[in-house]
Each structure stands twice: as structure tokens, then as C-alpha cells.
mmCIF file of the N, C-alpha and C atoms, coordinates in Angstrom:
data_MODEL
# 
_entry.id   MODEL 
# 
loop_
_atom_site.group_PDB 
_atom_site.id 
_atom_site.type_symbol 
_atom_site.label_atom_id 
_atom_site.label_alt_id 
_atom_site.label_comp_id 
_atom_site.label_asym_id 
_atom_site.label_entity_id 
_atom_site.label_seq_id 
_atom_site.pdbx_PDB_ins_code 
_atom_site.Cartn_x 
_atom_site.Cartn_y 
_atom_site.Cartn_z 
_atom_site.occupancy 
_atom_site.B_iso_or_equiv 
_atom_site.pdbx_formal_charge 
_atom_site.auth_seq_id 
_atom_site.auth_comp_id 
_atom_site.auth_asym_id 
_atom_site.auth_atom_id 
_atom_site.pdbx_PDB_model_num 
ATOM 1   N N  . UNK A 1 1  ? 6.376  -41.151 9.666   1.00 0.00 ? 1  UNK A N  1 
ATOM 2   C CA . UNK A 1 1  ? 5.143  -40.992 8.852   1.00 0.00 ? 1  UNK A CA 1 
ATOM 3   C C  . UNK A 1 1  ? 5.146  -39.396 8.539   1.00 0.00 ? 1  UNK A C  1 
ATOM 4   N N  . UNK A 1 2  ? 5.095  -38.793 9.470   1.00 0.00 ? 2  UNK A N  1 
ATOM 5   C CA . UNK A 1 2  ? 4.740  -37.119 9.278   1.00 0.00 ? 2  UNK A CA 1 
ATOM 6   C C  . UNK A 1 2  ? 5.972  -36.563 8.848   1.00 0.00 ? 2  UNK A C  1 
ATOM 7   N N  . UNK A 1 3  ? 7.130  -36.960 8.900   1.00 0.00 ? 3  UNK A N  1 
ATOM 8   C CA . UNK A 1 3  ? 8.305  -36.228 8.260   1.00 0.00 ? 3  UNK A CA 1 
ATOM 9   C C  . UNK A 1 3  ? 8.352  -36.430 6.921   1.00 0.00 ? 3  UNK A C  1 
ATOM 10  N N  . UNK A 1 4  ? 7.675  -37.449 6.220   1.00 0.00 ? 4  UNK A N  1 
ATOM 11  C CA . UNK A 1 4  ? 7.388  -37.608 4.838   1.00 0.00 ? 4  UNK A CA 1 
ATOM 12  C C  . UNK A 1 4  ? 6.598  -36.503 4.241   1.00 0.00 ? 4  UNK A C  1 
ATOM 13  N N  . UNK A 1 5  ? 5.748  -36.385 4.788   1.00 0.00 ? 5  UNK A N  1 
ATOM 14  C CA . UNK A 1 5  ? 4.763  -35.159 4.551   1.00 0.00 ? 5  UNK A CA 1 
ATOM 15  C C  . UNK A 1 5  ? 5.376  -33.868 4.486   1.00 0.00 ? 5  UNK A C  1 
ATOM 16  N N  . UNK A 1 6  ? 6.418  -33.758 5.425   1.00 0.00 ? 6  UNK A N  1 
ATOM 17  C CA . UNK A 1 6  ? 6.917  -32.146 5.641   1.00 0.00 ? 6  UNK A CA 1 
ATOM 18  C C  . UNK A 1 6  ? 8.139  -31.994 4.334   1.00 0.00 ? 6  UNK A C  1 
ATOM 19  N N  . UNK A 1 7  ? 8.642  -33.479 4.173   1.00 0.00 ? 7  UNK A N  1 
ATOM 20  C CA . UNK A 1 7  ? 9.806  -33.488 3.256   1.00 0.00 ? 7  UNK A CA 1 
ATOM 21  C C  . UNK A 1 7  ? 9.292  -33.188 1.749   1.00 0.00 ? 7  UNK A C  1 
ATOM 22  N N  . UNK A 1 8  ? 8.279  -33.766 1.383   1.00 0.00 ? 8  UNK A N  1 
ATOM 23  C CA . UNK A 1 8  ? 7.524  -33.720 0.184   1.00 0.00 ? 8  UNK A CA 1 
ATOM 24  C C  . UNK A 1 8  ? 7.059  -32.218 0.019   1.00 0.00 ? 8  UNK A C  1 
ATOM 25  N N  . UNK A 1 9  ? 6.374  -31.566 1.059   1.00 0.00 ? 9  UNK A N  1 
ATOM 26  C CA . UNK A 1 9  ? 6.221  -30.422 0.970   1.00 0.00 ? 9  UNK A CA 1 
ATOM 27  C C  . UNK A 1 9  ? 7.138  -29.448 0.808   1.00 0.00 ? 9  UNK A C  1 
ATOM 28  N N  . UNK A 1 10 ? 8.388  -29.692 1.290   1.00 0.00 ? 10 UNK A N  1 
ATOM 29  C CA . UNK A 1 10 ? 9.540  -28.711 1.254   1.00 0.00 ? 10 UNK A CA 1 
ATOM 30  C C  . UNK A 1 10 ? 10.119 -28.939 -0.162  1.00 0.00 ? 10 UNK A C  1 
ATOM 31  N N  . UNK A 1 11 ? 9.992  -30.143 -0.822  1.00 0.00 ? 11 UNK A N  1 
ATOM 32  C CA . UNK A 1 11 ? 10.665 -30.584 -2.293  1.00 0.00 ? 11 UNK A CA 1 
ATOM 33  C C  . UNK A 1 11 ? 9.644  -29.915 -3.164  1.00 0.00 ? 11 UNK A C  1 
ATOM 34  N N  . UNK A 1 12 ? 8.433  -29.685 -2.943  1.00 0.00 ? 12 UNK A N  1 
ATOM 35  C CA . UNK A 1 12 ? 7.875  -29.059 -3.957  1.00 0.00 ? 12 UNK A CA 1 
ATOM 36  C C  . UNK A 1 12 ? 7.703  -27.483 -3.926  1.00 0.00 ? 12 UNK A C  1 
ATOM 37  N N  . UNK A 1 13 ? 7.749  -27.076 -2.666  1.00 0.00 ? 13 UNK A N  1 
ATOM 38  C CA . UNK A 1 13 ? 7.437  -25.628 -2.442  1.00 0.00 ? 13 UNK A CA 1 
ATOM 39  C C  . UNK A 1 13 ? 8.748  -24.936 -2.662  1.00 0.00 ? 13 UNK A C  1 
ATOM 40  N N  . UNK A 1 14 ? 9.804  -25.346 -2.428  1.00 0.00 ? 14 UNK A N  1 
ATOM 41  C CA . UNK A 1 14 ? 11.258 -24.412 -2.550  1.00 0.00 ? 14 UNK A CA 1 
ATOM 42  C C  . UNK A 1 14 ? 11.487 -24.025 -3.913  1.00 0.00 ? 14 UNK A C  1 
ATOM 43  N N  . UNK A 1 15 ? 11.398 -25.115 -5.002  1.00 0.00 ? 15 UNK A N  1 
ATOM 44  C CA . UNK A 1 15 ? 11.479 -24.687 -6.327  1.00 0.00 ? 15 UNK A CA 1 
ATOM 45  C C  . UNK A 1 15 ? 10.297 -23.576 -6.786  1.00 0.00 ? 15 UNK A C  1 
ATOM 46  N N  . UNK A 1 16 ? 9.139  -24.184 -6.438  1.00 0.00 ? 16 UNK A N  1 
ATOM 47  C CA . UNK A 1 16 ? 8.182  -23.230 -7.036  1.00 0.00 ? 16 UNK A CA 1 
ATOM 48  C C  . UNK A 1 16 ? 8.344  -21.713 -6.331  1.00 0.00 ? 16 UNK A C  1 
ATOM 49  N N  . UNK A 1 17 ? 8.498  -21.787 -5.064  1.00 0.00 ? 17 UNK A N  1 
ATOM 50  C CA . UNK A 1 17 ? 8.672  -20.513 -4.446  1.00 0.00 ? 17 UNK A CA 1 
ATOM 51  C C  . UNK A 1 17 ? 9.870  -19.799 -5.126  1.00 0.00 ? 17 UNK A C  1 
ATOM 52  N N  . UNK A 1 18 ? 11.012 -20.249 -5.605  1.00 0.00 ? 18 UNK A N  1 
ATOM 53  C CA . UNK A 1 18 ? 12.136 -19.651 -6.315  1.00 0.00 ? 18 UNK A CA 1 
ATOM 54  C C  . UNK A 1 18 ? 11.774 -19.377 -7.620  1.00 0.00 ? 18 UNK A C  1 
ATOM 55  N N  . UNK A 1 19 ? 11.064 -20.008 -8.195  1.00 0.00 ? 19 UNK A N  1 
ATOM 56  C CA . UNK A 1 19 ? 10.484 -19.820 -9.532  1.00 0.00 ? 19 UNK A CA 1 
ATOM 57  C C  . UNK A 1 19 ? 9.655  -18.472 -9.656  1.00 0.00 ? 19 UNK A C  1 
ATOM 58  N N  . UNK A 1 20 ? 8.672  -18.292 -8.834  1.00 0.00 ? 20 UNK A N  1 
ATOM 59  C CA . UNK A 1 20 ? 7.744  -17.191 -8.537  1.00 0.00 ? 20 UNK A CA 1 
ATOM 60  C C  . UNK A 1 20 ? 8.493  -15.959 -8.130  1.00 0.00 ? 20 UNK A C  1 
ATOM 61  N N  . UNK A 1 21 ? 9.526  -16.275 -7.082  1.00 0.00 ? 21 UNK A N  1 
ATOM 62  C CA . UNK A 1 21 ? 10.319 -15.020 -6.768  1.00 0.00 ? 21 UNK A CA 1 
ATOM 63  C C  . UNK A 1 21 ? 11.015 -14.288 -7.895  1.00 0.00 ? 21 UNK A C  1 
ATOM 64  N N  . UNK A 1 22 ? 11.694 -15.299 -8.634  1.00 0.00 ? 22 UNK A N  1 
ATOM 65  C CA . UNK A 1 22 ? 12.796 -14.948 -9.764  1.00 0.00 ? 22 UNK A CA 1 
ATOM 66  C C  . UNK A 1 22 ? 11.649 -14.264 -10.958 1.00 0.00 ? 22 UNK A C  1 
ATOM 67  N N  . UNK A 1 23 ? 10.552 -14.420 -11.169 1.00 0.00 ? 23 UNK A N  1 
ATOM 68  C CA . UNK A 1 23 ? 9.489  -14.050 -11.974 1.00 0.00 ? 23 UNK A CA 1 
ATOM 69  C C  . UNK A 1 23 ? 8.935  -12.751 -11.620 1.00 0.00 ? 23 UNK A C  1 
ATOM 70  N N  . UNK A 1 24 ? 8.854  -12.623 -10.309 1.00 0.00 ? 24 UNK A N  1 
ATOM 71  C CA . UNK A 1 24 ? 8.532  -11.353 -9.507  1.00 0.00 ? 24 UNK A CA 1 
ATOM 72  C C  . UNK A 1 24 ? 9.620  -10.245 -9.907  1.00 0.00 ? 24 UNK A C  1 
ATOM 73  N N  . UNK A 1 25 ? 11.027 -10.901 -9.708  1.00 0.00 ? 25 UNK A N  1 
ATOM 74  C CA . UNK A 1 25 ? 11.977 -9.849  -9.971  1.00 0.00 ? 25 UNK A CA 1 
ATOM 75  C C  . UNK A 1 25 ? 12.131 -9.325  -11.518 1.00 0.00 ? 25 UNK A C  1 
ATOM 76  N N  . UNK A 1 26 ? 11.903 -10.155 -12.431 1.00 0.00 ? 26 UNK A N  1 
ATOM 77  C CA . UNK A 1 26 ? 11.726 -9.819  -13.864 1.00 0.00 ? 26 UNK A CA 1 
ATOM 78  C C  . UNK A 1 26 ? 10.761 -8.727  -13.904 1.00 0.00 ? 26 UNK A C  1 
ATOM 79  N N  . UNK A 1 27 ? 9.330  -9.115  -13.287 1.00 0.00 ? 27 UNK A N  1 
ATOM 80  C CA . UNK A 1 27 ? 8.247  -8.014  -13.339 1.00 0.00 ? 27 UNK A CA 1 
ATOM 81  C C  . UNK A 1 27 ? 8.831  -6.697  -12.973 1.00 0.00 ? 27 UNK A C  1 
ATOM 82  N N  . UNK A 1 28 ? 9.258  -6.705  -11.690 1.00 0.00 ? 28 UNK A N  1 
ATOM 83  C CA . UNK A 1 28 ? 9.765  -5.557  -11.225 1.00 0.00 ? 28 UNK A CA 1 
ATOM 84  C C  . UNK A 1 28 ? 10.686 -4.730  -12.085 1.00 0.00 ? 28 UNK A C  1 
ATOM 85  N N  . UNK A 1 29 ? 11.628 -5.195  -12.577 1.00 0.00 ? 29 UNK A N  1 
ATOM 86  C CA . UNK A 1 29 ? 12.353 -4.769  -13.702 1.00 0.00 ? 29 UNK A CA 1 
ATOM 87  C C  . UNK A 1 29 ? 11.834 -4.190  -14.578 1.00 0.00 ? 29 UNK A C  1 
ATOM 88  N N  . UNK A 1 30 ? 10.835 -4.939  -15.274 1.00 0.00 ? 30 UNK A N  1 
ATOM 89  C CA . UNK A 1 30 ? 10.102 -4.547  -16.529 1.00 0.00 ? 30 UNK A CA 1 
ATOM 90  C C  . UNK A 1 30 ? 9.253  -3.391  -15.831 1.00 0.00 ? 30 UNK A C  1 
ATOM 91  N N  . UNK A 1 31 ? 8.640  -3.379  -15.063 1.00 0.00 ? 31 UNK A N  1 
ATOM 92  C CA . UNK A 1 31 ? 7.873  -2.245  -14.665 1.00 0.00 ? 31 UNK A CA 1 
ATOM 93  C C  . UNK A 1 31 ? 8.547  -1.025  -14.364 1.00 0.00 ? 31 UNK A C  1 
ATOM 94  N N  . UNK A 1 32 ? 9.993  -0.871  -14.019 1.00 0.00 ? 32 UNK A N  1 
ATOM 95  C CA . UNK A 1 32 ? 10.695 0.242   -13.846 1.00 0.00 ? 32 UNK A CA 1 
ATOM 96  C C  . UNK A 1 32 ? 11.047 0.612   -15.228 1.00 0.00 ? 32 UNK A C  1 
ATOM 97  N N  . UNK A 1 33 ? 11.299 -0.357  -16.276 1.00 0.00 ? 33 UNK A N  1 
ATOM 98  C CA . UNK A 1 33 ? 11.447 0.181   -17.815 1.00 0.00 ? 33 UNK A CA 1 
ATOM 99  C C  . UNK A 1 33 ? 10.253 0.832   -18.268 1.00 0.00 ? 33 UNK A C  1 
ATOM 100 N N  . UNK A 1 34 ? 8.960  0.332   -17.790 1.00 0.00 ? 34 UNK A N  1 
ATOM 101 C CA . UNK A 1 34 ? 7.836  1.000   -18.333 1.00 0.00 ? 34 UNK A CA 1 
ATOM 102 C C  . UNK A 1 34 ? 7.514  2.371   -17.733 1.00 0.00 ? 34 UNK A C  1 
ATOM 103 N N  . UNK A 1 35 ? 8.195  2.535   -16.466 1.00 0.00 ? 35 UNK A N  1 
ATOM 104 C CA . UNK A 1 35 ? 8.141  3.782   -15.887 1.00 0.00 ? 35 UNK A CA 1 
ATOM 105 C C  . UNK A 1 35 ? 8.938  4.684   -16.710 1.00 0.00 ? 35 UNK A C  1 
ATOM 106 N N  . UNK A 1 36 ? 10.317 4.466   -16.781 1.00 0.00 ? 36 UNK A N  1 
ATOM 107 C CA . UNK A 1 36 ? 11.272 5.172   -17.208 1.00 0.00 ? 36 UNK A CA 1 
ATOM 108 C C  . UNK A 1 36 ? 10.918 5.412   -18.922 1.00 0.00 ? 36 UNK A C  1 
ATOM 109 N N  . UNK A 1 37 ? 10.107 4.569   -19.391 1.00 0.00 ? 37 UNK A N  1 
ATOM 110 C CA . UNK A 1 37 ? 9.660  4.635   -20.845 1.00 0.00 ? 37 UNK A CA 1 
ATOM 111 C C  . UNK A 1 37 ? 8.580  5.892   -20.909 1.00 0.00 ? 37 UNK A C  1 
ATOM 112 N N  . UNK A 1 38 ? 8.278  6.563   -20.051 1.00 0.00 ? 38 UNK A N  1 
ATOM 113 C CA . UNK A 1 38 ? 7.583  7.467   -20.206 1.00 0.00 ? 38 UNK A CA 1 
ATOM 114 C C  . UNK A 1 38 ? 5.756  7.147   -20.347 1.00 0.00 ? 38 UNK A C  1 
ATOM 115 N N  . UNK A 1 39 ? 5.513  6.131   -19.838 1.00 0.00 ? 39 UNK A N  1 
ATOM 116 C CA . UNK A 1 39 ? 3.991  5.529   -19.769 1.00 0.00 ? 39 UNK A CA 1 
ATOM 117 C C  . UNK A 1 39 ? 3.365  6.406   -18.755 1.00 0.00 ? 39 UNK A C  1 
ATOM 118 N N  . UNK A 1 40 ? 2.129  6.379   -18.959 1.00 0.00 ? 40 UNK A N  1 
ATOM 119 C CA . UNK A 1 40 ? 1.307  6.923   -17.979 1.00 0.00 ? 40 UNK A CA 1 
ATOM 120 C C  . UNK A 1 40 ? 1.390  6.368   -16.558 1.00 0.00 ? 40 UNK A C  1 
ATOM 121 N N  . UNK A 1 41 ? 1.087  7.360   -15.626 1.00 0.00 ? 41 UNK A N  1 
ATOM 122 C CA . UNK A 1 41 ? 1.215  7.016   -14.128 1.00 0.00 ? 41 UNK A CA 1 
ATOM 123 C C  . UNK A 1 41 ? 0.478  5.820   -13.653 1.00 0.00 ? 41 UNK A C  1 
ATOM 124 N N  . UNK A 1 42 ? -0.682 5.402   -14.140 1.00 0.00 ? 42 UNK A N  1 
ATOM 125 C CA . UNK A 1 42 ? -1.599 4.228   -13.870 1.00 0.00 ? 42 UNK A CA 1 
ATOM 126 C C  . UNK A 1 42 ? -1.072 3.139   -14.319 1.00 0.00 ? 42 UNK A C  1 
ATOM 127 N N  . UNK A 1 43 ? -0.340 2.954   -15.493 1.00 0.00 ? 43 UNK A N  1 
ATOM 128 C CA . UNK A 1 43 ? 0.220  1.909   -16.236 1.00 0.00 ? 43 UNK A CA 1 
ATOM 129 C C  . UNK A 1 43 ? 1.433  1.211   -15.531 1.00 0.00 ? 43 UNK A C  1 
ATOM 130 N N  . UNK A 1 44 ? 2.476  2.100   -14.900 1.00 0.00 ? 44 UNK A N  1 
ATOM 131 C CA . UNK A 1 44 ? 3.298  1.682   -14.549 1.00 0.00 ? 44 UNK A CA 1 
ATOM 132 C C  . UNK A 1 44 ? 2.965  1.255   -13.018 1.00 0.00 ? 44 UNK A C  1 
ATOM 133 N N  . UNK A 1 45 ? 2.234  2.177   -12.428 1.00 0.00 ? 45 UNK A N  1 
ATOM 134 C CA . UNK A 1 45 ? 1.935  1.663   -10.872 1.00 0.00 ? 45 UNK A CA 1 
ATOM 135 C C  . UNK A 1 45 ? 1.195  0.548   -10.883 1.00 0.00 ? 45 UNK A C  1 
ATOM 136 N N  . UNK A 1 46 ? 0.381  0.307   -11.790 1.00 0.00 ? 46 UNK A N  1 
ATOM 137 C CA . UNK A 1 46 ? -0.442 -1.097  -11.817 1.00 0.00 ? 46 UNK A CA 1 
ATOM 138 C C  . UNK A 1 46 ? 0.479  -2.068  -12.183 1.00 0.00 ? 46 UNK A C  1 
ATOM 139 N N  . UNK A 1 47 ? 1.321  -1.920  -13.183 1.00 0.00 ? 47 UNK A N  1 
ATOM 140 C CA . UNK A 1 47 ? 2.435  -2.863  -13.487 1.00 0.00 ? 47 UNK A CA 1 
ATOM 141 C C  . UNK A 1 47 ? 3.087  -3.402  -12.180 1.00 0.00 ? 47 UNK A C  1 
ATOM 142 N N  . UNK A 1 48 ? 3.423  -2.254  -11.806 1.00 0.00 ? 48 UNK A N  1 
ATOM 143 C CA . UNK A 1 48 ? 4.798  -2.448  -10.384 1.00 0.00 ? 48 UNK A CA 1 
ATOM 144 C C  . UNK A 1 48 ? 3.866  -3.148  -9.488  1.00 0.00 ? 48 UNK A C  1 
ATOM 145 N N  . UNK A 1 49 ? 2.758  -2.676  -9.060  1.00 0.00 ? 49 UNK A N  1 
ATOM 146 C CA . UNK A 1 49 ? 1.991  -3.225  -7.876  1.00 0.00 ? 49 UNK A CA 1 
ATOM 147 C C  . UNK A 1 49 ? 1.722  -4.772  -8.007  1.00 0.00 ? 49 UNK A C  1 
ATOM 148 N N  . UNK A 1 50 ? 1.432  -5.117  -9.342  1.00 0.00 ? 50 UNK A N  1 
ATOM 149 C CA . UNK A 1 50 ? 1.213  -6.607  -9.648  1.00 0.00 ? 50 UNK A CA 1 
ATOM 150 C C  . UNK A 1 50 ? 2.653  -7.406  -9.555  1.00 0.00 ? 50 UNK A C  1 
ATOM 151 N N  . UNK A 1 51 ? 3.599  -6.784  -9.973  1.00 0.00 ? 51 UNK A N  1 
ATOM 152 C CA . UNK A 1 51 ? 5.109  -7.396  -9.850  1.00 0.00 ? 51 UNK A CA 1 
ATOM 153 C C  . UNK A 1 51 ? 5.619  -7.537  -8.299  1.00 0.00 ? 51 UNK A C  1 
ATOM 154 N N  . UNK A 1 52 ? 4.924  -6.684  -7.592  1.00 0.00 ? 52 UNK A N  1 
ATOM 155 C CA . UNK A 1 52 ? 5.530  -6.772  -5.994  1.00 0.00 ? 52 UNK A CA 1 
ATOM 156 C C  . UNK A 1 52 ? 4.688  -7.587  -5.344  1.00 0.00 ? 52 UNK A C  1 
ATOM 157 N N  . UNK A 1 53 ? 3.230  -7.932  -5.813  1.00 0.00 ? 53 UNK A N  1 
ATOM 158 C CA . UNK A 1 53 ? 2.690  -8.973  -5.307  1.00 0.00 ? 53 UNK A CA 1 
ATOM 159 C C  . UNK A 1 53 ? 3.211  -10.277 -5.714  1.00 0.00 ? 53 UNK A C  1 
ATOM 160 N N  . UNK A 1 54 ? 3.501  -10.450 -7.067  1.00 0.00 ? 54 UNK A N  1 
ATOM 161 C CA . UNK A 1 54 ? 4.171  -11.785 -7.420  1.00 0.00 ? 54 UNK A CA 1 
ATOM 162 C C  . UNK A 1 54 ? 5.555  -12.071 -6.627  1.00 0.00 ? 54 UNK A C  1 
ATOM 163 N N  . UNK A 1 55 ? 6.141  -10.941 -6.550  1.00 0.00 ? 55 UNK A N  1 
ATOM 164 C CA . UNK A 1 55 ? 7.721  -11.141 -5.752  1.00 0.00 ? 55 UNK A CA 1 
ATOM 165 C C  . UNK A 1 55 ? 7.361  -11.601 -4.280  1.00 0.00 ? 55 UNK A C  1 
ATOM 166 N N  . UNK A 1 56 ? 6.377  -10.922 -3.628  1.00 0.00 ? 56 UNK A N  1 
ATOM 167 C CA . UNK A 1 56 ? 6.318  -11.490 -2.223  1.00 0.00 ? 56 UNK A CA 1 
ATOM 168 C C  . UNK A 1 56 ? 5.590  -12.696 -2.080  1.00 0.00 ? 56 UNK A C  1 
ATOM 169 N N  . UNK A 1 57 ? 4.921  -12.915 -3.147  1.00 0.00 ? 57 UNK A N  1 
ATOM 170 C CA . UNK A 1 57 ? 4.239  -14.511 -3.147  1.00 0.00 ? 57 UNK A CA 1 
ATOM 171 C C  . UNK A 1 57 ? 5.423  -15.438 -3.134  1.00 0.00 ? 57 UNK A C  1 
ATOM 172 N N  . UNK A 1 58 ? 6.172  -15.349 -4.006  1.00 0.00 ? 58 UNK A N  1 
ATOM 173 C CA . UNK A 1 58 ? 7.280  -16.072 -4.190  1.00 0.00 ? 58 UNK A CA 1 
ATOM 174 C C  . UNK A 1 58 ? 8.168  -16.309 -3.076  1.00 0.00 ? 58 UNK A C  1 
ATOM 175 N N  . UNK A 1 59 ? 8.274  -15.068 -2.275  1.00 0.00 ? 59 UNK A N  1 
ATOM 176 C CA . UNK A 1 59 ? 9.100  -15.056 -0.956  1.00 0.00 ? 59 UNK A CA 1 
ATOM 177 C C  . UNK A 1 59 ? 8.273  -15.993 0.288   1.00 0.00 ? 59 UNK A C  1 
ATOM 178 N N  . UNK A 1 60 ? 6.800  -15.616 0.316   1.00 0.00 ? 60 UNK A N  1 
ATOM 179 C CA . UNK A 1 60 ? 6.135  -16.440 1.061   1.00 0.00 ? 60 UNK A CA 1 
ATOM 180 C C  . UNK A 1 60 ? 6.055  -17.798 0.872   1.00 0.00 ? 60 UNK A C  1 
ATOM 181 N N  . UNK A 1 61 ? 5.907  -18.313 -0.261  1.00 0.00 ? 61 UNK A N  1 
ATOM 182 C CA . UNK A 1 61 ? 6.029  -19.950 -0.510  1.00 0.00 ? 61 UNK A CA 1 
ATOM 183 C C  . UNK A 1 61 ? 7.372  -20.560 -0.334  1.00 0.00 ? 61 UNK A C  1 
ATOM 184 N N  . UNK A 1 62 ? 8.376  -19.548 -0.625  1.00 0.00 ? 62 UNK A N  1 
ATOM 185 C CA . UNK A 1 62 ? 9.744  -20.358 -0.492  1.00 0.00 ? 62 UNK A CA 1 
ATOM 186 C C  . UNK A 1 62 ? 9.999  -20.263 1.221   1.00 0.00 ? 62 UNK A C  1 
ATOM 187 N N  . UNK A 1 63 ? 9.046  -19.242 1.920   1.00 0.00 ? 63 UNK A N  1 
ATOM 188 C CA . UNK A 1 63 ? 9.549  -19.236 3.299   1.00 0.00 ? 63 UNK A CA 1 
ATOM 189 C C  . UNK A 1 63 ? 8.590  -20.227 3.934   1.00 0.00 ? 63 UNK A C  1 
ATOM 190 N N  . UNK A 1 64 ? 7.316  -20.719 3.345   1.00 0.00 ? 64 UNK A N  1 
ATOM 191 C CA . UNK A 1 64 ? 6.739  -21.882 4.007   1.00 0.00 ? 64 UNK A CA 1 
ATOM 192 C C  . UNK A 1 64 ? 7.578  -23.295 3.628   1.00 0.00 ? 64 UNK A C  1 
ATOM 193 N N  . UNK A 1 65 ? 8.365  -23.235 2.427   1.00 0.00 ? 65 UNK A N  1 
ATOM 194 C CA . UNK A 1 65 ? 9.082  -24.299 2.227   1.00 0.00 ? 65 UNK A CA 1 
ATOM 195 C C  . UNK A 1 65 ? 10.046 -24.500 3.395   1.00 0.00 ? 65 UNK A C  1 
ATOM 196 N N  . UNK A 1 66 ? 10.896 -23.403 3.758   1.00 0.00 ? 66 UNK A N  1 
ATOM 197 C CA . UNK A 1 66 ? 11.718 -23.726 4.810   1.00 0.00 ? 66 UNK A CA 1 
ATOM 198 C C  . UNK A 1 66 ? 11.491 -23.947 6.005   1.00 0.00 ? 66 UNK A C  1 
ATOM 199 N N  . UNK A 1 67 ? 10.027 -23.588 6.321   1.00 0.00 ? 67 UNK A N  1 
ATOM 200 C CA . UNK A 1 67 ? 9.428  -23.900 7.567   1.00 0.00 ? 67 UNK A CA 1 
ATOM 201 C C  . UNK A 1 67 ? 8.885  -25.453 7.556   1.00 0.00 ? 67 UNK A C  1 
ATOM 202 N N  . UNK A 1 68 ? 8.621  -26.228 6.361   1.00 0.00 ? 68 UNK A N  1 
ATOM 203 C CA . UNK A 1 68 ? 8.869  -27.613 6.349   1.00 0.00 ? 68 UNK A CA 1 
ATOM 204 C C  . UNK A 1 68 ? 9.699  -28.249 6.330   1.00 0.00 ? 68 UNK A C  1 
ATOM 205 N N  . UNK A 1 69 ? 11.052 -27.639 5.983   1.00 0.00 ? 69 UNK A N  1 
ATOM 206 C CA . UNK A 1 69 ? 12.410 -28.472 6.220   1.00 0.00 ? 69 UNK A CA 1 
ATOM 207 C C  . UNK A 1 69 ? 12.595 -28.412 7.427   1.00 0.00 ? 69 UNK A C  1 
ATOM 208 N N  . UNK A 1 70 ? 12.456 -27.312 8.439   1.00 0.00 ? 70 UNK A N  1 
ATOM 209 C CA . UNK A 1 70 ? 12.634 -27.314 9.706   1.00 0.00 ? 70 UNK A CA 1 
ATOM 210 C C  . UNK A 1 70 ? 11.934 -28.276 10.445  1.00 0.00 ? 70 UNK A C  1 
ATOM 211 N N  . UNK A 1 71 ? 10.641 -28.435 10.035  1.00 0.00 ? 71 UNK A N  1 
ATOM 212 C CA . UNK A 1 71 ? 9.795  -29.297 10.768  1.00 0.00 ? 71 UNK A CA 1 
ATOM 213 C C  . UNK A 1 71 ? 10.205 -30.807 10.431  1.00 0.00 ? 71 UNK A C  1 
ATOM 214 N N  . UNK A 1 72 ? 10.671 -31.224 9.386   1.00 0.00 ? 72 UNK A N  1 
ATOM 215 C CA . UNK A 1 72 ? 11.166 -32.362 8.679   1.00 0.00 ? 72 UNK A CA 1 
ATOM 216 C C  . UNK A 1 72 ? 12.336 -32.787 9.838   1.00 0.00 ? 72 UNK A C  1 
ATOM 217 N N  . UNK A 1 73 ? 13.387 -31.918 9.679   1.00 0.00 ? 73 UNK A N  1 
ATOM 218 C CA . UNK A 1 73 ? 14.565 -32.105 10.307  1.00 0.00 ? 73 UNK A CA 1 
ATOM 219 C C  . UNK A 1 73 ? 14.104 -32.351 11.771  1.00 0.00 ? 73 UNK A C  1 
ATOM 220 N N  . UNK A 1 74 ? 13.323 -31.736 12.373  1.00 0.00 ? 74 UNK A N  1 
ATOM 221 C CA . UNK A 1 74 ? 12.869 -31.914 13.904  1.00 0.00 ? 74 UNK A CA 1 
ATOM 222 C C  . UNK A 1 74 ? 12.303 -33.463 14.064  1.00 0.00 ? 74 UNK A C  1 
ATOM 223 N N  . UNK A 1 75 ? 11.395 -33.764 12.971  1.00 0.00 ? 75 UNK A N  1 
ATOM 224 C CA . UNK A 1 75 ? 10.803 -34.864 13.266  1.00 0.00 ? 75 UNK A CA 1 
ATOM 225 C C  . UNK A 1 75 ? 11.930 -36.170 13.184  1.00 0.00 ? 75 UNK A C  1 
ATOM 226 N N  . UNK A 1 76 ? 13.136 -35.755 12.170  1.00 0.00 ? 76 UNK A N  1 
ATOM 227 C CA . UNK A 1 76 ? 13.989 -36.660 12.106  1.00 0.00 ? 76 UNK A CA 1 
ATOM 228 C C  . UNK A 1 76 ? 14.918 -36.768 13.514  1.00 0.00 ? 76 UNK A C  1 
ATOM 229 N N  . UNK A 1 77 ? 14.978 -35.664 13.987  1.00 0.00 ? 77 UNK A N  1 
ATOM 230 C CA . UNK A 1 77 ? 15.718 -35.668 15.291  1.00 0.00 ? 77 UNK A CA 1 
ATOM 231 C C  . UNK A 1 77 ? 14.828 -36.548 16.572  1.00 0.00 ? 77 UNK A C  1 
ATOM 232 N N  . UNK A 1 78 ? 13.643 -36.246 16.540  1.00 0.00 ? 78 UNK A N  1 
ATOM 233 C CA . UNK A 1 78 ? 12.859 -36.917 17.428  1.00 0.00 ? 78 UNK A CA 1 
ATOM 234 C C  . UNK A 1 78 ? 12.784 -38.400 17.432  1.00 0.00 ? 78 UNK A C  1 
ATOM 235 N N  . UNK A 1 79 ? 12.758 -38.931 16.190  1.00 0.00 ? 79 UNK A N  1 
ATOM 236 C CA . UNK A 1 79 ? 12.927 -40.256 15.738  1.00 0.00 ? 79 UNK A CA 1 
ATOM 237 C C  . UNK A 1 79 ? 14.209 -40.956 16.169  1.00 0.00 ? 79 UNK A C  1 
ATOM 238 N N  . UNK A 1 80 ? 15.254 -40.142 15.892  1.00 0.00 ? 80 UNK A N  1 
ATOM 239 C CA . UNK A 1 80 ? 16.585 -40.520 16.256  1.00 0.00 ? 80 UNK A CA 1 
ATOM 240 C C  . UNK A 1 80 ? 16.957 -40.739 17.833  1.00 0.00 ? 80 UNK A C  1 
ATOM 241 N N  . UNK A 1 81 ? 16.286 -39.934 18.774  1.00 0.00 ? 81 UNK A N  1 
ATOM 242 C CA . UNK A 1 81 ? 16.378 -40.071 19.952  1.00 0.00 ? 81 UNK A CA 1 
ATOM 243 C C  . UNK A 1 81 ? 15.829 -41.358 20.759  1.00 0.00 ? 81 UNK A C  1 
# 
């Protein structure tokens, strides 16, 4: 029963984490373009900071998905013993 919960969490969190991470990478690249486009300091620093927050959020969500996958597989091993 518990393994279904972990599997569902993994199933939803993994793609969401990857999407957020990919979006964060795009934002970081965009912030770099803003920086080299001679934008004022505050503009590209604020944009870059937001981009890094999004990027790291995606990594954290994906890391949580991996944790749920490991829990799911451990529960499966317990049931098969």
C-alpha cells in the first residue's frame, strides 16, 4: 500500500522537476544575455538570482523524486522477502 504512494509521488515529481530545471537553465542563459547586453547591474543580478532560484528548485524537486523512487523500490524488496 505504501509503495503505491511513493510510486505516484515519483511519477509526478520527476517530470515536474525536470521541467522546472530546464526552465531554470533557460533563465540563466537569458540572464547572461541580459548581462552582456550592457543592462544595469541591478537588472541582470536580479534576473540571474531568480534564475538560480528556479534552477535549484528544479534540482530539489527532482531529488525528492529520486528519494521517492528509492523508497518505492525498498518497499518492493520488503514485500518480495
